[in-house]
N, C-alpha and C positions, 0 to 999 in steps of 0.2 A: 758510515757503512760503505763497504766495498761491493761493487757490482761486477760480476764476471761477465764480460762482454761476449755474447755469442754472435756467430756469423749470421747475418740476416739474409733471407731469401724473400724478395719483395715484388709484388705486382704494383705497378704505377700506371694508372690510366691517365689519359691526357698528357702523355709523356713527351709529345712532340714539341711543346712550347710552354712558356709561362711557368706557373708554379709546378706543374707536373715535371717539366724538364729540369727545373732547378732541384726538385726533390730527388729525381733519379740520379743526378750528378752528385748530390750531397750524400746519398746512400753509397755511391761508388767510393767516396772518400772514406767511408766507414769500412770499406772492403766487402760490401754487400754484393749479392747476386741480384740483379734487377731485370725483371721482365717489363720492358717498355711497351706499352699498349697505345696504339693510335691508328688513324685511318689511312695513313700514307707511309710507304716503305722508306723513301729517301730521308725524311726528317727523323724517322726512328733509327735509321742507320747512323745518323749524326749523333743522336742521343746515346746510342750504344758506344760509339767511339769516345764520347765525353765521359761516360761511366767508366770505361776501361782505362781512359787516360787518368782518372782519379784513383785508380787502383782496384776497382771492382770488376765484377763479371757482368755480362749483359747479353740479353737475347731480345729480339724484336718480335712483336706479335701484332700483325695487321688485323684489325677487327673494328667493326661497327658495334659499339657497346650496347646498342639498342636491339640488335638482332636476336632472334629467339634462341639461337644456339651459342651466342657469344659467351655467356658466363661460364658454362662448362668447358668450352674450348679454351678460354683464357686460363682458367685454373689448371686444366690439363697441360697446357703449354708450359706453365711455370713448373709443374711437378716433373714433366718430361725433361726439362732443361736443367733443373737444379735438385730434384729429388725431394724437396720439402718446400713449405711455404710458411714464413713466420710473420709476414705483414702484408696487408692490403691497403693501398692508398688510392682512394677515389678522388682524383683530381680533375677528371674531365668535366667540362661544363660549358654552357653558353649563357649569353645574356641578350635581352632585347627590350626595347622600350614598349610601353603600352599601359593604358589605364583600364579601370573597370568598364569604361564606356567603349573603348576601341580595341580591346584585346579579343581577337577571334578565336574560335575553337581550335583551329589548326596550330597557331602559334602557342596557345596554351598547352595543347597536348605535346607539342615538341619540347617545350621547356620542361614540363614535368617528366617526360619520357627520358630525356638525357640527364637532367640534374637530379632526379629523385628515383625514378623507377629503375634505371640502370644500376646505380649504386646498390639499391636494395637487392636486386637480382644477383649481382656479383658477390655481395656479402653472403647471401644465402648459399650460393654455390661453393664459396670458399670455406664455409664453416667446418666441414670435416677436417680439412687440412690444417686449419688454424687451431682447432681443438687438439689435434695430434701434436702440434708444436707449442701449445699454450701461447699463441701469438696475439696479434693486435691488428685493429683496423683504425685508420685515420681518414676521416672524411673531410674534404675541403668544402666548407660552407662559406658563409659571408656575414659581414655585419648586418646585411639585410635579412638574415635569418633571425636576428635578435631584435631589430628595430624596423619599423615601417618607413619606407621612403616613397615619395610620389613618382609616378611615371614608369615604374618597373614592377608592376603588379605581379605578373607570373613569376618573375625571377625571385621576388621576395617570398612568395608562397612556396616556391620550390626549395629555397634554402631553409625556410622555417620547417619544412617537412624533413629535410636532411637532419636538422638539429633534433627533432623528435625521434626520427629513426635511430639516430645515434644513441639517445638516452634509452629507448626501449630495447634496442639490441644489446646495449651494455648490461641491462638487467637480465635479459634472457641468457646471455653468454657468460656472465660472471661466475656462475657455479662451475662452468667448464674451463675456467682459467683464461678466457679470451677477453681482452680489454677493447673497448670501442670509444673513441673520442673524436672530436671535430675541432678544426681550426676555423676561426671566423675573421678573415682579413677585411680590412677596409679597402680603399682604392690602392691597387698594386699596379706598377708599371709592367704591363704585359700586352699581348695582342688581343685580349678578350674583347675590349670595346671596339677596336678597329674591325674585328671580324663581324661585329654586330651591325656594321654599316656606318659607324661614326667616321667622319672625315678627319684628315690630319689636323686641320685648323680647329675643328671642334674638340678633338682629343687634346690638343695642346692647351686649349682654354679650360678643359675639364681638369687637367693636371694642375694648372695654375690655380684654379678654384679650390683644389684639394688642399692647398697650403692654408686656406682659411677654414675649411670644414674639419680638418684633422688637427687637434690641439697641439701635436708635436710639429706641426708646420710643414708637412710634406706627405707625399704619397709613399707607399712602401715599395720594397723590392722583393722579387720572387725568392731570392736567396734567404731573406729574413724569414719568410714563411717556411721555407724548406728546413731551416734549422729546428723550428718547433715541430714540424712533422716528424723528422728523424728522431728527435727526443721522445715524442709520444709513442713512437713505434718501438723504442728500445726498452730494455729491462730497467733502465734508470727511472722510467715512469711506471714502475711495476705496481704502484698502489693508486694509480689515477685511471678512472674509467667513468664513462657517462658524461664527460665534461665537454662543453662548447666554449672554447677558449678564444677570447678576443685578442687579436694581434693586428691593431688598426690605428695606431698612433693616437688612441683615445677617442676615436670617432663615435663609438657606442655610448660615450658619456654625454654627448651633446644633444641638444634639441635640434629639430629641423631648421636649417637656415640656408 
């Protein structure tokens, strides 16, 4: 079957680094128009240059995705810049350590606010534009949404919530022609864990340990996740919705070790 490729107009949150940045650049290689969303202007300018260097169009949107007015402002910025919206990629997120015994209310609320509430609110704001384009949403979840892991309680719960949000929204929006899917990476080499406070020594040991915990023997790369995100956002994935797709070197297949 032949698929007519349409030009994409995409919002990517968390575009300043990691999976979000890789996804933005990969969309650029498809010739897409990308609204890069992040909290600081300078990194976003770099991302926009990367997108344009790959052959796409780009605009930056400096925003705190948890702010009350952020969802409407972000969607409006995309429509003002590009005239349409065909895909939303929720890639912004944080991680922090904590167990049921020592996770406080504030860290819990912050985790759920950024990782779950913000994607929900942005999806809700984007629905009219996505319905008009019969577009798609791709949420960046985690293997921790599918399996329980010790020591990262709030993170696991937030990503499990993203997975269920993905499935429920997929059912709600299917009659309107909008697809909603999630990618569930294992350990990926980004700044996520460093930003959580992990030292360089601890992070190096963490990546080394990942060679044992991932059956394929290594951590992943952001560009690998970006490939799947771009596919799920495209018309080539036109009969796929409500899926939480593991891309984790087989990590979800293993028991805790």
